[in-house]
VEXKOL-832132 format. One record per residue (C-alpha): residue in one letter; x, y, z. Coordinates in steps of 0.25 Angstrom, whole numbers, padded with zeros to 4 digits, always signed. Layout:
N
AXYZ...
***
This chain:
299
M-0027-0654-0228S-0024-0663-0217G-0034-0662-0205T-0020-0653-0196D-0020-0644-0209H-0035-0642-0209G-0039-0624-0210L-0023-0622-0216Y-0020-0607-0215Q-0032-0604-0206P-0027-0596-0194E-0032-0599-0180I-0032-0591-0169L-0022-0600-0158R-0026-0594-0144D-0034-0584-0140E-0023-0575-0136T-0019-0560-0141F-0006-0556-0140T-0002-0540-0143L+0010-0544-0152A+0011-0558-0154E+0023-0563-0162C+0036-0572-0166P+0027-0585-0165N+0037-0597-0164W+0036-0612-0162D+0042-0622-0155G+0039-0635-0161L+0047-0643-0149K+0036-0638-0139N+0024-0636-0149R+0024-0622-0143L+0023-0608-0150Y+0028-0596-0146W+0026-0581-0148T+0028-0567-0142D+0019-0555-0138I+0029-0544-0143L+0024-0532-0135N+0021-0540-0124G+0034-0546-0121K+0028-0561-0122L+0032-0574-0126H+0020-0584-0127A+0021-0600-0131L+0008-0609-0133D+0010-0623-0133I-0001-0625-0145E-0004-0640-0139T-0008-0637-0125G-0008-0622-0126D-0001-0619-0115R+0005-0607-0115H+0016-0598-0109V+0021-0584-0109W+0036-0576-0106E+0035-0562-0105F+0046-0552-0107D+0050-0538-0103S+0050-0532-0117E+0044-0536-0132L+0046-0550-0137G+0050-0547-0152C+0050-0563-0155F+0059-0575-0150G+0063-0589-0154L+0065-0602-0149T+0079-0608-0146D+0088-0621-0148A+0089-0621-0132G+0072-0620-0130R+0074-0605-0126I+0068-0595-0132I+0076-0582-0139V+0068-0571-0135A+0067-0555-0142L+0064-0545-0134R+0063-0532-0137K+0079-0530-0137D+0084-0542-0129I+0086-0556-0135L+0085-0567-0124F+0082-0582-0121L+0069-0588-0114D+0068-0602-0108P+0054-0604-0110E+0054-0615-0099T+0060-0607-0087D+0059-0592-0092E+0075-0590-0093R+0079-0577-0100T+0092-0576-0105P+0095-0564-0112L+0104-0565-0125C+0106-0552-0133K+0100-0539-0135I+0096-0532-0148E+0103-0519-0147D+0098-0510-0158G+0096-0495-0152I+0083-0493-0157K+0069-0493-0153S+0067-0507-0157R+0061-0521-0152T+0062-0537-0158N+0053-0541-0167D+0051-0553-0177G+0061-0564-0174K+0067-0579-0175I+0076-0590-0174G+0082-0591-0188P+0088-0604-0194D+0102-0599-0191G+0098-0601-0176A+0098-0587-0172F+0088-0576-0167W+0084-0567-0179V+0076-0555-0171G+0070-0543-0178T+0066-0530-0173M+0057-0517-0177D+0057-0503-0176D+0050-0502-0162N+0046-0488-0164A+0030-0484-0170D+0037-0480-0182K+0044-0492-0188Q+0059-0488-0194A+0067-0499-0202I+0075-0500-0189A+0075-0514-0185S+0083-0525-0188L+0086-0541-0190Y+0094-0549-0179R+0101-0562-0178I+0103-0567-0163T+0111-0579-0159A+0113-0587-0147D+0126-0578-0143G+0117-0566-0143K+0124-0561-0156I+0113-0551-0163E+0117-0548-0176E+0108-0538-0185K+0105-0545-0197A+0098-0535-0203R+0092-0520-0200G+0082-0510-0206F+0068-0515-0203K+0057-0509-0195I+0049-0522-0191S+0058-0534-0191N+0049-0546-0196G+0047-0561-0202I+0059-0567-0201A+0059-0582-0206W+0067-0592-0214S+0067-0601-0226P+0066-0615-0222D+0080-0617-0225G+0084-0605-0218S+0091-0598-0231K+0081-0587-0231M+0077-0577-0220Y+0064-0568-0220H+0063-0556-0213S+0052-0545-0214D+0050-0530-0210S+0035-0528-0204R+0035-0514-0210G+0044-0516-0223P+0037-0523-0225W+0043-0533-0232V+0050-0548-0229N+0064-0550-0233R+0073-0562-0235W+0086-0565-0232D+0095-0577-0236F+0101-0584-0223D+0112-0592-0218V+0107-0602-0208A+0121-0604-0204T+0126-0591-0202G+0110-0582-0200D+0116-0573-0212I+0107-0565-0221S+0108-0561-0233N+0101-0556-0246C+0089-0551-0242T+0079-0549-0250R+0065-0544-0250F+0054-0557-0248L+0042-0549-0248D+0035-0533-0247L+0024-0535-0240D+0011-0523-0237D-0002-0525-0227T-0008-0533-0240L-0002-0546-0234G+0003-0541-0222R+0017-0533-0216P+0026-0544-0213D+0027-0549-0198G+0031-0562-0193A+0034-0573-0203A+0037-0589-0205V+0043-0597-0215D+0036-0610-0219M+0042-0625-0226E+0040-0619-0238G+0049-0606-0237C+0035-0597-0237Y+0036-0585-0228W+0024-0584-0218S+0022-0569-0215A+0013-0563-0204G+0006-0550-0211V+0004-0543-0200S-0004-0531-0206A-0013-0539-0215G-0016-0552-0206N-0011-0561-0215L-0001-0573-0214N+0007-0574-0227R+0015-0583-0233F+0024-0582-0245A+0032-0591-0253P+0047-0590-0253D+0047-0582-0267G+0037-0571-0260T+0022-0577-0266L+0012-0575-0256L+0006-0589-0255K-0004-0588-0243S-0010-0575-0233I-0018-0579-0223P-0026-0570-0214M-0024-0572-0199P-0036-0568-0188M-0029-0554-0184P-0023-0544-0193N-0008-0543-0187P-0003-0559-0189T+0013-0556-0183M+0020-0570-0186P+0018-0583-0191C+0026-0597-0186F+0025-0610-0189G+0021-0622-0178G+0015-0634-0175P+0021-0648-0177D+0020-0648-0191M+0024-0633-0192K+0011-0630-0200T+0005-0622-0190L+0008-0607-0191Y+0007-0597-0178V+0003-0586-0181T+0004-0572-0170S-0003-0558-0172H-0003-0545-0165Q-0014-0534-0160E-0003-0523-0156G-0008-0509-0154Y-0024-0515-0157S-0035-0507-0150A-0045-0514-0142E-0055-0513-0154K-0044-0517-0164R-0041-0530-0155A-0057-0531-0156Q-0057-0531-0170F-0045-0542-0172P-0048-0550-0160H-0037-0561-0164A-0024-0551-0167G-0014-0555-0157K-0017-0568-0157L-0010-0581-0164V-0016-0590-0174S-0012-0603-0180L-0014-0609-0194R-0010-0623-0201V-0002-0622-0215E+0003-0631-0224V+0018-0629-0225P+0024-0630-0211G+0035-0617-0206V+0050-0619-0205P+0054-0622-0191V+0062-0610-0184T+0074-0613-0179R+0077-0611-0165F+0087-0602-0159R+0101-0607-0158E+0105-0607-0143K+0114-0621-0143V+0126-0621-0150
***
């Protein structure tokens, strides 16, 4: 074990900052910067890992997910509206709107290997019903519904070669796997990859490493779980909080996992019981992660 890999799989608190519903960590390798959203507070956060510099952008609704673009902007999914943010000038440019006609909001999303923004929604009622969808959004503002019938769309990630797409329903609770066409963004041949429960944790956000293993935040059990491509559980890592929400790979060698968490709905007593709930953690791993594609703005 090299010195840089000392303490493999040992989660450490990244910063002593707490968020209500931290989600969607994104690594910007060009700027050595980590981004994440605090969904319910409508804030996009950035942290320079080397200098510790912080930046926050505020929005007027929930911010479900976002991704980096090939033009240096950030594509942002608010409750229903999709827009571009220029992180240098704070300029905001509307792109399109999800018109689903139901009480829903955006949730997990990620840029696919096809260069499109894949955005899932969730039923925003307390009694969750299978009414949410998964959408594919392109730079021309076209919104295509790719699948429907979910309570909380989550867990989007792709295999290293882009030929497989993973997608979960946190209240299923299950993870499906689709065949994926990188050239067209078409999905087909959906199969069940995992059926989960509160033992390992319901599947929240996810990421994939270069061995094709699926890392899933077990949000209801306080675990970060690594599954082989055949669905075998390879590792279940206890987190310092009961509710991790999503991992992403980062660092110069893509061997650092950053994991968000939440404290949504926590009473003062529960916050005292779980002081790390809502914080971010980092941990070193052996296998690097698959870099997330940038949204294709440029033709």
